[in-house]
N, CA, C and O atoms as a GROMACS GRO file, in nm:
protein
  536
    1MET      N    1   2.835   3.941  -0.109
    1MET     CA    2   2.719   3.990  -0.039
    1MET      C    3   2.736   4.137  -0.007
    1MET      O    4   2.840   4.177   0.047
    2LYS      N    5   2.639   4.218  -0.038
    2LYS     CA    6   2.644   4.360  -0.009
    2LYS      C    7   2.585   4.387   0.128
    2LYS      O    8   2.500   4.310   0.175
    3ASP      N    9   2.628   4.494   0.193
    3ASP     CA   10   2.574   4.529   0.323
    3ASP      C   11   2.460   4.628   0.313
    3ASP      O   12   2.391   4.654   0.412
    4GLN      N   13   2.439   4.684   0.196
    4GLN     CA   14   2.341   4.790   0.182
    4GLN      C   15   2.252   4.766   0.061
    4GLN      O   16   2.298   4.725  -0.046
    5VAL      N   17   2.122   4.792   0.079
    5VAL     CA   18   2.026   4.780  -0.029
    5VAL      C   19   2.032   4.909  -0.112
    5VAL      O   20   2.042   5.018  -0.055
    6ILE      N   21   2.026   4.898  -0.243
    6ILE     CA   22   2.027   5.016  -0.328
    6ILE      C   23   1.892   5.085  -0.320
    6ILE      O   24   1.788   5.022  -0.341
    7LYS      N   25   1.894   5.212  -0.288
    7LYS     CA   26   1.770   5.290  -0.277
    7LYS      C   27   1.734   5.342  -0.415
    7LYS      O   28   1.817   5.403  -0.483
    8VAL      N   29   1.609   5.319  -0.455
    8VAL     CA   30   1.563   5.362  -0.587
    8VAL      C   31   1.447   5.460  -0.574
    8VAL      O   32   1.378   5.461  -0.473
    9CYS      N   33   1.426   5.542  -0.676
    9CYS     CA   34   1.318   5.639  -0.679
    9CYS      C   35   1.184   5.565  -0.686
    9CYS      O   36   1.173   5.465  -0.757
   10PRO      N   37   1.081   5.612  -0.615
   10PRO     CA   38   0.951   5.546  -0.619
   10PRO      C   39   0.876   5.565  -0.751
   10PRO      O   40   0.778   5.495  -0.777
   11ASN      N   41   0.921   5.659  -0.834
   11ASN     CA   42   0.855   5.686  -0.962
   11ASN      C   43   0.907   5.587  -1.067
   11ASN      O   44   1.024   5.592  -1.103
   12PRO      N   45   0.820   5.495  -1.116
   12PRO     CA   46   0.866   5.395  -1.214
   12PRO      C   47   0.912   5.455  -1.346
   12PRO      O   48   0.982   5.388  -1.423
   13ASP      N   49   0.874   5.581  -1.376
   13ASP     CA   50   0.916   5.645  -1.500
   13ASP      C   51   1.049   5.719  -1.487
   13ASP      O   52   1.103   5.770  -1.585
   14CYS      N   53   1.102   5.725  -1.366
   14CYS     CA   54   1.227   5.797  -1.341
   14CYS      C   55   1.348   5.709  -1.372
   14CYS      O   56   1.344   5.588  -1.353
   15ARG      N   57   1.454   5.772  -1.419
   15ARG     CA   58   1.579   5.702  -1.449
   15ARG      C   59   1.636   5.635  -1.323
   15ARG      O   60   1.695   5.528  -1.332
   16TYR      N   61   1.617   5.698  -1.206
   16TYR     CA   62   1.672   5.645  -1.081
   16TYR      C   63   1.583   5.541  -1.014
   16TYR      O   64   1.609   5.500  -0.901
   17HIS      N   65   1.480   5.498  -1.084
   17HIS     CA   66   1.401   5.382  -1.038
   17HIS      C   67   1.476   5.254  -1.075
   17HIS      O   68   1.447   5.147  -1.020
   18ILE      N   69   1.570   5.264  -1.166
   18ILE     CA   70   1.652   5.151  -1.209
   18ILE      C   71   1.775   5.144  -1.117
   18ILE      O   72   1.852   5.239  -1.110
   19PRO      N   73   1.794   5.031  -1.046
   19PRO     CA   74   1.902   5.021  -0.947
   19PRO      C   75   2.042   5.053  -1.002
   19PRO      O   76   2.124   5.108  -0.929
   20GLU      N   77   2.070   5.020  -1.128
   20GLU     CA   78   2.203   5.045  -1.183
   20GLU      C   79   2.234   5.196  -1.187
   20GLU      O   80   2.348   5.236  -1.163
   21PHE      N   81   2.134   5.278  -1.218
   21PHE     CA   82   2.154   5.423  -1.220
   21PHE      C   83   2.155   5.479  -1.077
   21PHE      O   84   2.236   5.565  -1.044
   22ALA      N   85   2.064   5.428  -0.994
   22ALA     CA   86   2.051   5.479  -0.858
   22ALA      C   87   2.176   5.455  -0.774
   22ALA      O   88   2.207   5.533  -0.684
   23ALA      N   89   2.248   5.348  -0.804
   23ALA     CA   90   2.368   5.314  -0.727
   23ALA      C   91   2.485   5.408  -0.757
   23ALA      O   92   2.579   5.416  -0.678
   24LYS      N   93   2.481   5.478  -0.871
   24LYS     CA   94   2.595   5.559  -0.914
   24LYS      C   95   2.608   5.693  -0.841
   24LYS      O   96   2.719   5.743  -0.825
   25LYS      N   97   2.496   5.752  -0.798
   25LYS     CA   98   2.505   5.880  -0.729
   25LYS      C   99   2.387   5.899  -0.635
   25LYS      O  100   2.288   5.826  -0.644
   26ARG      N  101   2.399   5.994  -0.548
   26ARG     CA  102   2.288   6.026  -0.457
   26ARG      C  103   2.188   6.108  -0.536
   26ARG      O  104   2.214   6.224  -0.568
   27TRP      N  105   2.075   6.049  -0.567
   27TRP     CA  106   1.976   6.109  -0.656
   27TRP      C  107   1.865   6.183  -0.584
   27TRP      O  108   1.779   6.241  -0.649
   28TYR      N  109   1.865   6.182  -0.451
   28TYR     CA  110   1.759   6.249  -0.374
   28TYR      C  111   1.818   6.349  -0.276
   28TYR      O  112   1.935   6.339  -0.239
   29ARG      N  113   1.736   6.446  -0.235
   29ARG     CA  114   1.782   6.547  -0.140
   29ARG      C  115   1.673   6.570  -0.034
   29ARG      O  116   1.556   6.540  -0.060
   30PRO      N  117   1.708   6.622   0.082
   30PRO     CA  118   1.609   6.645   0.188
   30PRO      C  119   1.499   6.741   0.141
   30PRO      O  120   1.524   6.833   0.063
   31HIS      N  121   1.379   6.719   0.190
   31HIS     CA  122   1.264   6.802   0.152
   31HIS      C  123   1.171   6.822   0.272
   31HIS      O  124   1.049   6.813   0.257
   32GLY      N  125   1.227   6.850   0.389
   32GLY     CA  126   1.147   6.880   0.507
   32GLY      C  127   1.106   6.758   0.587
   32GLY      O  128   1.165   6.650   0.578
   33TYR      N  129   1.000   6.779   0.668
   33TYR     CA  130   0.950   6.676   0.758
   33TYR      C  131   0.798   6.672   0.753
   33TYR      O  132   0.733   6.764   0.704
   34TYR      N  133   0.742   6.563   0.805
   34TYR     CA  134   0.599   6.558   0.829
   34TYR      C  135   0.574   6.471   0.952
   34TYR      O  136   0.660   6.394   0.993
   35THR      N  137   0.456   6.485   1.009
   35THR     CA  138   0.419   6.401   1.123
   35THR      C  139   0.304   6.311   1.082
   35THR      O  140   0.211   6.353   1.013
   36SER      N  141   0.311   6.190   1.126
   36SER     CA  142   0.208   6.091   1.097
   36SER      C  143   0.092   6.110   1.194
   36SER      O  144   0.113   6.145   1.310
   37THR      N  145  -0.029   6.088   1.146
   37THR     CA  146  -0.145   6.098   1.236
   37THR      C  147  -0.144   5.984   1.337
   37THR      O  148  -0.199   5.998   1.446
   38ALA      N  149  -0.083   5.871   1.303
   38ALA     CA  150  -0.075   5.757   1.394
   38ALA      C  151   0.021   5.784   1.510
   38ALA      O  152   0.001   5.732   1.620
   39ASN      N  153   0.125   5.864   1.487
   39ASN     CA  154   0.223   5.894   1.590
   39ASN      C  155   0.266   6.040   1.578
   39ASN      O  156   0.371   6.069   1.520
   40PRO      N  157   0.185   6.133   1.631
   40PRO     CA  158   0.212   6.277   1.612
   40PRO      C  159   0.343   6.327   1.675
   40PRO      O  160   0.392   6.433   1.636
   41GLU      N  161   0.399   6.253   1.772
   41GLU     CA  162   0.524   6.298   1.835
   41GLU      C  163   0.646   6.275   1.747
   41GLU      O  164   0.750   6.340   1.766
   42ARG      N  165   0.634   6.185   1.651
   42ARG     CA  166   0.750   6.148   1.568
   42ARG      C  167   0.749   6.225   1.436
   42ARG      O  168   0.650   6.223   1.362
   43GLN      N  169   0.860   6.293   1.408
   43GLN     CA  170   0.874   6.361   1.279
   43GLN      C  171   0.948   6.270   1.183
   43GLN      O  172   1.051   6.212   1.217
   44LEU      N  173   0.894   6.257   1.062
   44LEU     CA  174   0.955   6.173   0.959
   44LEU      C  175   1.016   6.262   0.852
   44LEU      O  176   0.955   6.360   0.809
   45LYS      N  177   1.137   6.227   0.808
   45LYS     CA  178   1.206   6.305   0.704
   45LYS      C  179   1.140   6.282   0.570
   45LYS      O  180   1.094   6.172   0.540
   46ARG      N  181   1.135   6.387   0.489
   46ARG     CA  182   1.086   6.378   0.352
   46ARG      C  183   1.204   6.403   0.259
   46ARG      O  184   1.299   6.471   0.295
   47TYR      N  185   1.195   6.346   0.138
   47TYR     CA  186   1.299   6.362   0.036
   47TYR      C  187   1.234   6.391  -0.098
   47TYR      O  188   1.116   6.365  -0.118
   48ARG      N  189   1.314   6.446  -0.190
   48ARG     CA  190   1.268   6.473  -0.326
   48ARG      C  191   1.372   6.423  -0.425
   48ARG      O  192   1.492   6.444  -0.406
   49CYS      N  193   1.326   6.356  -0.529
   49CYS     CA  194   1.415   6.308  -0.634
   49CYS      C  195   1.467   6.428  -0.712
   49CYS      O  196   1.388   6.514  -0.752
   50SER      N  197   1.598   6.435  -0.734
   50SER     CA  198   1.657   6.548  -0.806
   50SER      C  199   1.620   6.551  -0.953
   50SER      O  200   1.628   6.655  -1.017
   51THR      N  201   1.578   6.437  -1.008
   51THR     CA  202   1.547   6.429  -1.150
   51THR      C  203   1.399   6.450  -1.179
   51THR      O  204   1.363   6.538  -1.257
   52CYS      N  205   1.313   6.370  -1.117
   52CYS     CA  206   1.170   6.375  -1.152
   52CYS      C  207   1.088   6.460  -1.055
   52CYS      O  208   0.976   6.497  -1.088
   53GLY      N  209   1.142   6.492  -0.938
   53GLY     CA  210   1.070   6.575  -0.843
   53GLY      C  211   0.976   6.500  -0.751
   53GLY      O  212   0.908   6.562  -0.669
   54LYS      N  213   0.968   6.369  -0.762
   54LYS     CA  214   0.880   6.288  -0.677
   54LYS      C  215   0.924   6.300  -0.532
   54LYS      O  216   1.043   6.289  -0.502
   55THR      N  217   0.828   6.322  -0.441
   55THR     CA  218   0.861   6.328  -0.299
   55THR      C  219   0.820   6.198  -0.231
   55THR      O  220   0.728   6.130  -0.274
   56PHE      N  221   0.892   6.166  -0.124
   56PHE     CA  222   0.867   6.044  -0.049
   56PHE      C  223   0.929   6.060   0.088
   56PHE      O  224   1.010   6.150   0.110
   57SER      N  225   0.890   5.974   0.181
   57SER     CA  226   0.942   5.983   0.317
   57SER      C  227   1.050   5.879   0.342
   57SER      O  228   1.075   5.792   0.259
   58GLU      N  229   1.114   5.891   0.458
   58GLU     CA  230   1.218   5.796   0.495
   58GLU      C  231   1.163   5.655   0.510
   58GLU      O  232   1.239   5.558   0.499
   59THR      N  233   1.035   5.640   0.534
   59THR     CA  234   0.976   5.507   0.548
   59THR      C  235   0.968   5.435   0.414
   59THR      O  236   0.946   5.314   0.412
   60TYR      N  237   0.983   5.505   0.302
   60TYR     CA  238   0.978   5.440   0.171
   60TYR      C  239   1.087   5.335   0.157
   60TYR      O  240   1.069   5.236   0.085
   61PHE      N  241   1.199   5.354   0.224
   61PHE     CA  242   1.312   5.263   0.212
   61PHE      C  243   1.304   5.146   0.310
   61PHE      O  244   1.397   5.066   0.319
   62THR      N  245   1.193   5.134   0.383
   62THR     CA  246   1.178   5.026   0.479
   62THR      C  247   1.078   4.923   0.429
   62THR      O  248   1.001   4.950   0.336
   63ARG      N  249   1.078   4.805   0.491
   63ARG     CA  250   0.982   4.702   0.455
   63ARG      C  251   0.841   4.739   0.497
   63ARG      O  252   0.745   4.684   0.444
   64ASN      N  253   0.825   4.831   0.592
   64ASN     CA  254   0.694   4.869   0.641
   64ASN      C  255   0.632   4.986   0.566
   64ASN      O  256   0.533   5.044   0.610
   65TRP      N  257   0.690   5.021   0.452
   65TRP     CA  258   0.641   5.135   0.376
   65TRP      C  259   0.495   5.115   0.338
   65TRP      O  260   0.457   5.012   0.282
   66HIS      N  261   0.414   5.213   0.371
   66HIS     CA  262   0.273   5.219   0.334
   66HIS      C  263   0.188   5.109   0.397
   66HIS      O  264   0.083   5.072   0.342
   67LEU      N  265   0.232   5.057   0.511
   67LEU     CA  266   0.153   4.957   0.580
   67LEU      C  267   0.085   5.021   0.700
   67LEU      O  268   0.147   5.098   0.774
   68GLN      N  269  -0.041   4.989   0.721
   68GLN     CA  270  -0.116   5.046   0.833
   68GLN      C  271  -0.102   4.960   0.959
   68GLN      O  272  -0.099   5.014   1.070
   69GLN      N  273  -0.095   4.830   0.943
   69GLN     CA  274  -0.089   4.738   1.057
   69GLN      C  275   0.057   4.704   1.087
   69GLN      O  276   0.109   4.603   1.038
   70LEU      N  277   0.123   4.786   1.166
   70LEU     CA  278   0.265   4.764   1.194
   70LEU      C  279   0.289   4.659   1.301
   70LEU      O  280   0.400   4.608   1.313
   71GLU      N  281   0.186   4.626   1.380
   71GLU     CA  282   0.207   4.533   1.491
   71GLU      C  283   0.198   4.386   1.450
   71GLU      O  284   0.211   4.299   1.536
   72ILE      N  285   0.177   4.355   1.324
   72ILE     CA  286   0.172   4.216   1.279
   72ILE      C  287   0.313   4.158   1.280
   72ILE      O  288   0.404   4.212   1.218
   73ASP      N  289   0.330   4.047   1.352
   73ASP     CA  290   0.458   3.978   1.357
   73ASP      C  291   0.472   3.896   1.228
   73ASP      O  292   0.401   3.797   1.210
   74GLU      N  293   0.562   3.936   1.141
   74GLU     CA  294   0.575   3.871   1.010
   74GLU      C  295   0.619   3.726   1.020
   74GLU      O  296   0.575   3.642   0.941
   75MET      N  297   0.705   3.694   1.114
   75MET     CA  298   0.749   3.554   1.129
   75MET      C  299   0.632   3.466   1.173
   75MET      O  300   0.614   3.356   1.122
   76ASP      N  301   0.554   3.516   1.268
   76ASP     CA  302   0.437   3.442   1.314
   76ASP      C  303   0.336   3.426   1.199
   76ASP      O  304   0.280   3.318   1.180
   77LEU      N  305   0.316   3.533   1.124
   77LEU     CA  306   0.225   3.528   1.009
   77LEU      C  307   0.274   3.425   0.907
   77LEU      O  308   0.196   3.347   0.854
   78LEU      N  309   0.403   3.426   0.879
   78LEU     CA  310   0.460   3.332   0.783
   78LEU      C  311   0.440   3.187   0.827
   78LEU      O  312   0.402   3.102   0.747
   79PHE      N  313   0.466   3.160   0.956
   79PHE     CA  314   0.447   3.024   1.005
   79PHE      C  315   0.301   2.981   0.998
   79PHE      O  316   0.272   2.868   0.959
   80GLU      N  317   0.209   3.070   1.035
   80GLU     CA  318   0.066   3.037   1.030
   80GLU      C  319   0.023   3.012   0.886
   80GLU      O  320  -0.053   2.918   0.858
   81TRP      N  321   0.072   3.095   0.793
   81TRP     CA  322   0.035   3.080   0.652
   81TRP      C  323   0.092   2.949   0.595
   81TRP      O  324   0.024   2.879   0.520
   82CYS      N  325   0.216   2.916   0.633
   82CYS     CA  326   0.276   2.791   0.587
   82CYS      C  327   0.205   2.669   0.644
   82CYS      O  328   0.204   2.563   0.581
   83LYS      N  329   0.145   2.682   0.762
   83LYS     CA  330   0.070   2.571   0.821
   83LYS      C  331  -0.063   2.550   0.749
   83LYS      O  332  -0.130   2.449   0.771
   84GLY      N  333  -0.102   2.645   0.662
   84GLY     CA  334  -0.224   2.629   0.586
   84GLY      C  335  -0.342   2.709   0.638
   84GLY      O  336  -0.454   2.688   0.594
   85THR      N  337  -0.318   2.800   0.732
   85THR     CA  338  -0.425   2.884   0.784
   85THR      C  339  -0.473   2.975   0.672
   85THR      O  340  -0.392   3.036   0.601
   86SER      N  341  -0.603   2.984   0.655
   86SER     CA  342  -0.658   3.062   0.544
   86SER      C  343  -0.637   3.212   0.567
   86SER      O  344  -0.617   3.256   0.680
   87ILE      N  345  -0.642   3.288   0.459
   87ILE     CA  346  -0.624   3.434   0.466
   87ILE      C  347  -0.733   3.496   0.554
   87ILE      O  348  -0.704   3.585   0.634
   88SER      N  349  -0.857   3.448   0.541
   88SER     CA  350  -0.965   3.507   0.621
   88SER      C  351  -0.944   3.478   0.770
   88SER      O  352  -0.971   3.564   0.854
   89ASN      N  353  -0.895   3.359   0.804
   89ASN     CA  354  -0.866   3.328   0.945
   89ASN      C  355  -0.747   3.409   0.995
   89ASN      O  356  -0.746   3.454   1.110
   90LEU      N  357  -0.647   3.428   0.911
   90LEU     CA  358  -0.533   3.512   0.949
   90LEU      C  359  -0.578   3.656   0.974
   90LEU      O  360  -0.530   3.720   1.067
   91ALA      N  361  -0.669   3.706   0.890
   91ALA     CA  362  -0.720   3.842   0.908
   91ALA      C  363  -0.792   3.856   1.042
   91ALA      O  364  -0.776   3.956   1.111
   92LYS      N  365  -0.870   3.756   1.078
   92LYS     CA  366  -0.938   3.759   1.209
   92LYS      C  367  -0.836   3.751   1.323
   92LYS      O  368  -0.850   3.819   1.424
   93MET      N  369  -0.735   3.667   1.305
   93MET     CA  370  -0.633   3.648   1.408
   93MET      C  371  -0.557   3.778   1.435
   93MET      O  372  -0.526   3.809   1.550
   94TYR      N  373  -0.526   3.855   1.328
   94TYR     CA  374  -0.447   3.977   1.341
   94TYR      C  375  -0.533   4.104   1.343
   94TYR      O  376  -0.479   4.215   1.342
   95HIS      N  377  -0.665   4.088   1.346
   95HIS     CA  378  -0.758   4.202   1.354
   95HIS      C  379  -0.734   4.304   1.243
   95HIS      O  380  -0.720   4.423   1.268
   96CYS      N  381  -0.731   4.254   1.120
   96CYS     CA  382  -0.712   4.341   1.004
   96CYS      C  383  -0.790   4.283   0.886
   96CYS      O  384  -0.858   4.182   0.900
   97SER      N  385  -0.779   4.348   0.773
   97SER     CA  386  -0.851   4.302   0.654
   97SER      C  387  -0.774   4.189   0.585
   97SER      O  388  -0.653   4.176   0.602
   98PRO      N  389  -0.845   4.106   0.508
   98PRO     CA  390  -0.776   4.004   0.430
   98PRO      C  391  -0.675   4.065   0.333
   98PRO      O  392  -0.570   4.005   0.306
   99ARG      N  393  -0.705   4.183   0.280
   99ARG     CA  394  -0.611   4.249   0.187
   99ARG      C  395  -0.481   4.285   0.258
   99ARG      O  396  -0.374   4.277   0.196
  100ALA      N  397  -0.486   4.324   0.385
  100ALA     CA  398  -0.364   4.355   0.460
  100ALA      C  399  -0.276   4.231   0.473
  100ALA      O  400  -0.154   4.240   0.462
  101ILE      N  401  -0.338   4.116   0.495
  101ILE     CA  402  -0.264   3.990   0.504
  101ILE      C  403  -0.203   3.956   0.368
  101ILE      O  404  -0.086   3.917   0.359
  102GLU      N  405  -0.283   3.971   0.261
  102GLU     CA  406  -0.233   3.943   0.126
  102GLU      C  407  -0.114   4.031   0.092
  102GLU      O  408  -0.017   3.985   0.032
  103THR      N  409  -0.121   4.159   0.130
  103THR     CA  410  -0.011   4.252   0.103
  103THR      C  411   0.116   4.208   0.174
  103THR      O  412   0.224   4.210   0.114
  104ARG      N  413   0.104   4.169   0.300
  104ARG     CA  414   0.222   4.122   0.375
  104ARG      C  415   0.283   3.999   0.309
  104ARG      O  416   0.404   3.990   0.293
  105ILE      N  417   0.198   3.904   0.271
  105ILE     CA  418   0.248   3.782   0.210
  105ILE      C  419   0.314   3.812   0.076
  105ILE      O  420   0.419   3.755   0.044
  106GLU      N  421   0.255   3.902  -0.004
  106GLU     CA  422   0.315   3.940  -0.132
  106GLU      C  423   0.451   4.005  -0.111
  106GLU      O  424   0.545   3.977  -0.186
  107ARG      N  425   0.464   4.090  -0.009
  107ARG     CA  426   0.593   4.154   0.018
  107ARG      C  427   0.697   4.052   0.062
  107ARG      O  428   0.813   4.058   0.020
  108MET      N  429   0.657   3.958   0.144
  108MET     CA  430   0.752   3.855   0.187
  108MET      C  431   0.793   3.769   0.068
  108MET      O  432   0.909   3.728   0.059
  109GLN      N  433   0.700   3.740  -0.024
  109GLN     CA  434   0.733   3.662  -0.143
  109GLN      C  435   0.830   3.738  -0.232
  109GLN      O  436   0.924   3.678  -0.286
  110SER      N  437   0.808   3.868  -0.249
  110SER     CA  438   0.900   3.945  -0.335
  110SER      C  439   1.038   3.955  -0.273
  110SER      O  440   1.138   3.952  -0.345
  111LEU      N  441   1.046   3.967  -0.141
  111LEU     CA  442   1.177   3.968  -0.074
  111LEU      C  443   1.247   3.834  -0.092
  111LEU      O  444   1.369   3.830  -0.113
  112ALA      N  445   1.173   3.726  -0.086
  112ALA     CA  446   1.232   3.593  -0.106
  112ALA      C  447   1.280   3.578  -0.250
  112ALA      O  448   1.386   3.520  -0.274
  113ASP      N  449   1.202   3.629  -0.347
  113ASP     CA  450   1.243   3.623  -0.488
  113ASP      C  451   1.371   3.702  -0.512
  113ASP      O  452   1.457   3.660  -0.589
  114GLU      N  453   1.383   3.817  -0.444
  114GLU     CA  454   1.502   3.902  -0.459
  114GLU      C  455   1.619   3.850  -0.378
  114GLU      O  456   1.732   3.896  -0.395
  115LYS      N  457   1.594   3.756  -0.292
  115LYS     CA  458   1.694   3.704  -0.199
  115LYS      C  459   1.752   3.815  -0.114
  115LYS      O  460   1.872   3.819  -0.088
  116SER      N  461   1.664   3.907  -0.071
  116SER     CA  462   1.710   4.018   0.012
  116SER      C  463   1.646   4.010   0.150
  116SER      O  464   1.612   4.113   0.210
  117VAL      N  465   1.630   3.890   0.200
  117VAL     CA  466   1.568   3.870   0.330
  117VAL      C  467   1.677   3.858   0.435
  117VAL      O  468   1.774   3.783   0.417
  118ILE      N  469   1.661   3.931   0.543
  118ILE     CA  470   1.752   3.917   0.656
  118ILE      C  471   1.666   3.889   0.779
  118ILE      O  472   1.574   3.966   0.810
  119LEU      N  473   1.695   3.782   0.847
  119LEU     CA  474   1.624   3.746   0.969
  119LEU      C  475   1.716   3.773   1.087
  119LEU      O  476   1.835   3.744   1.082
  120GLU      N  477   1.659   3.828   1.193
  120GLU     CA  478   1.735   3.847   1.316
  120GLU      C  479   1.688   3.740   1.412
  120GLU      O  480   1.571   3.739   1.453
  121ILE      N  481   1.778   3.651   1.450
  121ILE     CA  482   1.745   3.540   1.539
  121ILE      C  483   1.816   3.562   1.672
  121ILE      O  484   1.937   3.581   1.677
  122GLU      N  485   1.736   3.560   1.778
  122GLU     CA  486   1.795   3.577   1.911
  122GLU      C  487   1.822   3.440   1.971
  122GLU      O  488   1.732   3.357   1.980
  123SER      N  489   1.945   3.419   2.011
  123SER     CA  490   1.984   3.293   2.070
  123SER      C  491   2.082   3.320   2.183
  123SER      O  492   2.185   3.384   2.163
  124GLN      N  493   2.050   3.272   2.301
  124GLN     CA  494   2.134   3.289   2.419
  124GLN      C  495   2.168   3.436   2.444
  124GLN      O  496   2.281   3.470   2.478
  125GLY      N  497   2.069   3.521   2.427
  125GLY     CA  498   2.087   3.663   2.454
  125GLY      C  499   2.159   3.742   2.346
  125GLY      O  500   2.177   3.862   2.361
  126LYS      N  501   2.201   3.676   2.238
  126LYS     CA  502   2.271   3.744   2.129
  126LYS      C  503   2.183   3.743   2.005
  126LYS      O  504   2.113   3.645   1.978
  127ILE      N  505   2.188   3.851   1.930
  127ILE     CA  506   2.111   3.860   1.805
  127ILE      C  507   2.203   3.828   1.690
  127ILE      O  508   2.310   3.888   1.674
  128LYS      N  509   2.161   3.732   1.608
  128LYS     CA  510   2.238   3.692   1.492
  128LYS      C  511   2.160   3.726   1.366
  128LYS      O  512   2.042   3.693   1.357
  129ARG      N  513   2.223   3.791   1.271
  129ARG     CA  514   2.159   3.825   1.144
  129ARG      C  515   2.188   3.715   1.044
  129ARG      O  516   2.304   3.680   1.019
  130VAL      N  517   2.082   3.661   0.985
  130VAL     CA  518   2.094   3.551   0.889
  130VAL      C  519   2.027   3.593   0.760
  130VAL      O  520   1.917   3.649   0.763
  131GLY      N  521   2.090   3.568   0.647
  131GLY     CA  522   2.030   3.600   0.518
  131GLY      C  523   2.129   3.667   0.426
  131GLY      O  524   2.248   3.678   0.456
  132ALA      N  525   2.077   3.713   0.315
  132ALA     CA  526   2.163   3.775   0.214
  132ALA      C  527   2.092   3.892   0.151
  132ALA      O  528   1.971   3.889   0.129
  133ILE      N  529   2.168   3.994   0.122
  133ILE     CA  530   2.118   4.107   0.044
  133ILE      C  531   2.198   4.107  -0.085
  133ILE      O  532   2.320   4.116  -0.083
  134GLN      N  533   2.128   4.097  -0.197
  134GLN     CA  534   2.197   4.097  -0.326
  134GLN      C  535   2.163   4.220  -0.404
  134GLN      O  536   2.212   4.238  -0.515
   0.00000   0.00000   0.00000
């Protein structure tokens, strides 16, 4: 089990979009900062791929990359979806579009396919990390 996910270039045509190449060297370099309109006080780091020149932010390497509805509890969403709640009802429940719900479910499915899901479970005041990153 690895402790770190391999970071790949967001450009599918770049050599470093392939994890085997990306793991061999640091393929990106700092490229300034930007502020989000949603949170103007927070500065986010930007990076540039040394090979293709594609720029991206530090949020690209997170599960919340390019998501507008950050307050959706994914575990709660997963349980509701598994219980058979429809996408349209989930969208009403979370005050977002049906497409936002579909995107979350697709991301959770791809993480499950990759077996790179880590759950943090709080029990008796301690947080336990469960899962595998491959």
